[in-house]
N, C-alpha and C positions, 0 to 999 in steps of 0.2 A: 387786678381789682377793678371792679366796675366803678365808673364815675358816679358820684352822688351817694355811694354806699359807705363813705368813710374809708379809711385805709387799714381797718383791722384785718390782719392776715387771715386768709382762708386756711386754717390749720389748727391743730391742737384741740381747742374747745369748740364743740358743736352746739351744745345746749346746756346751760347751767341754770337750774332753778334755785334761787336763794331763799331758804326758809326764814331767815332772820335778817332784817335790814336795819341796823341801828342808825344809819346815816339817813338824813332827810334827802328829798330830791334836790333841794338847794345845796346841801352839803356835797352830794355826789357831783352836781354841776360844778361846784368850786374845785373839787378834786380833779375833774377832767380839765377844767380851764387852766389850773395851775400846772397839772401834769403835762398837758400838751405843749404849753409854753416852754416848759423845761426840756422837753424832747427836742423842740425846734432849736433851742439854744445849744443843746448838747451836740446836735448834728450840724451846727453852724448854718442852719437854714435861715437866710436873711432875705430882706426885700431885694427886688431887682435893682441894679445900679441905676442911679438917676440918669446917666447918659443914655442907657438903653430905653428908659421910659420916655425921655425927651425925643429920641430918635423915632420911637414908635408913634408918638403923638404926631410928629411931623409927617411920617409916612401915611398914617391914617387920614390926615387932612388932604394929602396930595392924591391918594388913591392909586389904583393900578395905572400904569402908563402905556400899556400895550393896546393900542386902538385897533389892531388888526385881528384880534382874536374873534373866533366864531361867536355868533349870537344864538344862544340856546335858551333864552328867557321864555320862549313859548312852551318849553317842556315843563309840565307841572311837578317839579321836584317837591319832595317832602322830607322832613327829618324825623327820626325816631330816637329818643334819648331818655335818660332818667329825668324825673321831675326837677325843674329848676336849672337845668343845664343851659349855659350860654356859650360855652366853647364848643361850637358845633362843627366838627371836622367833615362830616359826610352828609350828603343828601342823595336820595334815590328816586328813580322813576322806572317802573317795570311795565312792559306791555307783553301781551301774548303774540306769538308769531308761529303759525302752524301748530305743531304739537309742543313747541318749546316757548322760549321767552327771549326778549331783548332787555337786558339790564343796562340802564344808564346810571352811572354812579359818579357823583360829583365830589371832589375832595378839595378842601380849602387850599388856596394857592399862596402859601407863605412867601415863596420866592419873589412875588410881585412887590413885597414890602420890606424884605430883609436884604440889606446891602452886604455882600460878602466881605468879611473882615471888619464890618462895622460893629457898633456897640451892641446891637441886638444879637448879632451873630456870635459875638464873643460871650455874651451872657448865656445864650442858649447852649453853647458848647460846654460851658462850665457846669450847667445844670443837667442837661441831657434829657430830662423828662419833667412833667408836672407831678408833684407829690400831693396827694389828696389826704387831708386830715379830716377827722369828724367835724371839726368846727370851721375849717377854712382850707384853702389850698395854697400851695406855693407854685405859681404858674411858671411854665417854661418861657413864655413870651409875655410881654406887658399886655394888660387887659385891653388897651386901646386896639390891639390887634386880635388877641385870642378870644375876646368877648365882644369885639367891635368890628372893625373894618375887614378883617379876614374871616370872621365867623360867618357861617352860612345861615344867618338869621332870617326868619320868615319875612317876606315882603321886600327884602333888600336885594339889589342887583350886586352880584359878587363875581370876582374872577375865580375860576376853579379849573382843576384838571378833571376833565370829564371822560370817564371810561364808557365805552359802548361794547358790551359783551353779548354775543348771541349764543344761546344755549339750545341744545336739542332736548327732547323729552326725557332723556336720561340724565340731564344736568351737565353733559359734556360740552366743552367750549367748541363752537363752530367757527367763530370769528371774533377778533378783538381789535379795538382801536382806542387810543387815548390822545387827547389834544386839549389845549387851553380854550376856554370859552367863558362867556358871560352867562350866568345862570341866576334864577330867582326862585327861592323856595316859596311854595304856596301855603305851607302850613308846618307848624312844629307840634309833634305829637309825643306823648309818653308811651312807654311800653305798655303800661296798664290800660291806657285809652285804646290802643290798637288791639290788644288782646281781648278786651271787653267787646269791642265792635265785631271782631271776628267770631267770638263765641256767641254773640247775639244775632249774627247774620246781617249786621248793618254796616259792615266795613266797606270802605272805598275799594274799587277793583284793584288799585295798586297794592293794597295790603293782602288781598287774596292771591295776587300773583307773587308777592313776597313769600307768603306761606308755601305756595306750590313749588316755586323755584327753590326755596330754602330746603324743603323736604327732599326734592330731587338731588340737590347737592349733598345733603347729609347722607342719603342712601349711597351716592357715589363714593363718598369718603369712607363709609363703612365697608363697601366692597373692596376698596383699596387697602383696608386694614388700619385706617386711621383711628385715633382716639376721640372720644367725645367727653371732654372734661367740663361738664355743666356745673361749674363750681357755685355753690350757694354763697350768698353775701352774708357775712357775719355782722351783727349789729347789736347794740344794747337797747333794750326796751324796758318799760315799766308796765307790769300787769298785776292788777289788784294789790298794789303796794309792794310788790316784789320786783327786784331787778333781775333781768335775765339776759344772758348772752345767747342769741338765737341766730339761726341761719334762715335766710329767706331763699326759698328755692326759685331758680330763674324761671321766668315765663317762657312758654314755647316760642313766642315771637322773638325773644332775645336770641334764641338759638338760630332761628331762620335769618335774622338780621346779621348775626355773626357769620353765617355761611356765605352771605353775599360779600362781606368784607374779606373773608378768606379767599373767595373766588378772585377778587381783584388782586390780592396778594400773590396768588398763584400765577395769574396772568403777567404781573409785573416781573416775577422771578423768571418766567420763560423768556420774556423780552430781554432781560439782563443777560441770561445765559447765552442766548442767541447772539447778543452783541459783544459778549466777552468782557463786560464790565458791569459791576454792580455790587450790592450788599445784600446778602441773603440772611434769613433767620433759619438756623438749622437746629436739629435735635436728633441725637442718635436713638435707635430703637431700644426698648427696655432690655436690660440684661436678664439672664436666667435668675440671678439673685433678686432682682427687682420683682419679677413675677412671683418668686417664692415668698418674698416678704409680704406682698399683697395677699397671697393665699393665707398666710398666717393671720393677717388682720381679718380676713373674711371668716376664718374659722372662729377667731376670738369673738366676733360679733354675731355668729350664728347665721351668716348669709351664705346660702348654698352656692357653690361654684363647681359645676360639673367638670370632670377631668377633661372632657372632650372640647370644652369651650375655651377659646384662646383669650389672651389678655385683653386685647382691644374689644372683642365681642362682649366679654364679661363687664368691662367698665361701661360699655354702651347700654348694657341691660339694667344698670343701677338707676334707681329713682331718687333724684335729689330731694323729693318731698318726704321721704322716709328717713328718719334720723340716722339709723345705722348705715343705710346705704349712702346717705350724704357723707358720712364719715369716711366710707371707703373711697368715694370719689375724690375727697380731699387728700386722702392718703395716696391715691394713685398719682395725683398731681405732684405731691411732695417727693414721691419715689421716681417720677419721670424727670430726672435731672439731666443736665448737660446741654441745655439750650444755649446757643451762642450766635454771634454775628460773624459772617464770613465775607470779607471784602476781597474783591478780585479785579484785576485789570487785564486778565486774559482768562480764557475758558478754564475753570477749575477742574481738577481731576478728583476721582473718588466720589463717594456718596455725598451729595449735598441736600438730601431730602430732610424735611422736617417730619419726624416720625408721627407726631400727633395729627398732622395734616395729610401725611402719606403722599407728599409731593414736594418739589422745591417751592419755597415760599419766601416772600419778602414783606417787610413792613412799609406800607405806603399810604395807609388810610387815616393816619392820625397825626398830621404834621403840626397841629396846634399844640399837641401834648407830648410829642416824641421827636427828638432831634433828627434821627436818621431818615425819617420819612421825607423831609424837605429835599435832601440830596438824592434819595432814591427816586423821587418823582421826576426830577430833572433828567436822570439817567434813562428812565423808561420813556419819557417824552421824546428824547433824542433817538432812542433805539427804535421806537415805533415809526418815526419819521425818517429813519436811516440817515440821521444827521450826526454831527460830532457833539459829544457831551460837553457842556460848558466847562471851562477849565476849573472854575471854583468848585464844581461838583465832583469832577474826576479827581482833583487833588485831595479831596477829603476822604476818599474811599479807604485808604490805608489806615487812617487814624480813627475812623468811625467805630470799628469794633471795640477798641479800648475805651473810647468816650462813652459808649453805650453800656459797656460792662461796669464802668465806674458809676454811671447813673443807676443801673440796676441794683448794685450793691447799696447805694445810698437809699434808694426807695425801699428795698427789703429791710434795711436797718430801721427805717422809720416805722415800717409795718410791724416788725418784731417788738419794738418798744411800745407802740400803741396797743398792741394786743396784750402785752404784759401789764400795761396800765389798766386796761379794761378788765382783764381777769382779776387783778388784785382789787380793783374798786368794787366789782360786782360780788366777789367772794369775801369782802371784808366782814360780812356778818356770818360767815360760815365756819369760823375757826372752831374746831372740835367736832365738826360733822364727820361721820363715818360713811365712806363710799366703797363700793365693790368694783373690782376690776379683774382683767385677765392679762397675764404676761404675754406680750406678742414679740418680745425680743429680750434676750437675757445675756449678761456678761458676768464676769467673776464677782463684781461688787455693785452692779447696778442693773436695773431692768427698765424696759420701756413697757408701760402699763396702759392698756386700753380699758377705761372705765366702762362698765356695762350701762349704768345709768348714773349720772349723765355721761354722754359720749365724750370722753377726754383722753388724750394721749399725753403722757408725762413721763419724764425720766425720774426714777426713784432709787435712792441709795438703799441697798439691801444687806450691806455688811457681809457676813460670812454665811448667811442663811442660804440653804439649798433651794433656790427657786428656779424652776425650769419653764420652758416655753409651754404655754397653754394652761399653766397653773392659775387658779383663782386666788385673789389676794384682797384683803381688806386694808383700806387706807384711811388715815385721819388727816383732815385739813389742819395742818399745824400752824401755818402762817399765811396771811393775806394782807400785805401792806402796800397800799397805793403809793405811798411816798417813795418807797424803794422799788416799786413795781415787782414785788416778790410774792410768789406763791410757793409754799412747800407742802408736799404730801409725804406722810410717813407711814410705812407698813406697820400693821398691828399684829400680824401673825408671825 
């Protein structure tokens, strides 16, 4: 889920227009305030321990202690993030070189502030990741670091892990290097600002190079058979007195920026594999059943899928700005399951590819918000320098997959509960409304129904009725209760 977009899960409801809203805006606000607090209590999401906060405050005051790191403050790095972001993990600078580019990518250096085994480290291991709620976030690290001394804020000199990656015109890696350095961001931009400047022809050259290099990398990923899951962000808005759950299609610049992050993750994975130690993010290729399921969804929504077009190519062809196609993008993400972390201290055997990336891949670009990145960064630094990995990082390799799996489960639980709250709150005025849908999966006593308008996927009890795949079905909104986060749809036919 994208930062700043709340943590409503990208799935199930894509657009719901509510014809009757008995609750006032103030009442809805109260429902969300109360409901979100209840979710945090239910999941035992509490404030960071006082010891971790105190340790972070002291570390922030002391600052980085490595005076030998390279000085790269002359490079005009910039950050591109959602509006209001202050936990800035990455900054970039890109230049042209011949027919290709040189990508400089600075990543926040948490290891300069976090004492192995200390209070911050222990609290981060317990959490695993930052959880974003619509009203606030539960940060992985105390804000003195995540939004202060370690964040790559504009105008501030910061310690960072700086990647230098040379690319040819096809987006292929020619040379890679990573080292610690002092950097200073020259400007903080939002995706909207950068996209508007590019569209208007007024963008700084660094953003033109971001676009060109990002497009080259996307084309390379497509040639390798990778997926392009440009997931829309789901949010609740008010339009003409009606509450809506809507998806905001991602801007092109968000995809280009993501490609640069993926590039760094691929380079890190290769360094780890060559060194025989690391933590990879893996995902198996889609199974034939997965492809068949998505074809059913496509037929149900009336989106053509030529038989000769493969799974990845079809997903890439979908436009997230079109509601039905956005629904399929989300369904493809839900069906592409099996992502996991693989820790190793000797060269792994078997396939270690991440199917969506179509290459080995590692998480290293978000250490402020994700636990594994801090350790993976130290491993790649050592591997690039042909040095020994710090003991505190190598010792964590075996346990990181379990820690991150637990963090992922916790984050997904929060997402599911928040989307249930949002669905129930927004649909609270729709009880009795009749909607039409198509059966995209059927069992003896239940069916998964894709609503034609609005685009909703829901499990529906069908009793003994003979309902088959592809059948049209009418449903009534029977229940929408924000207090219990419950929405029930009942078949009428």
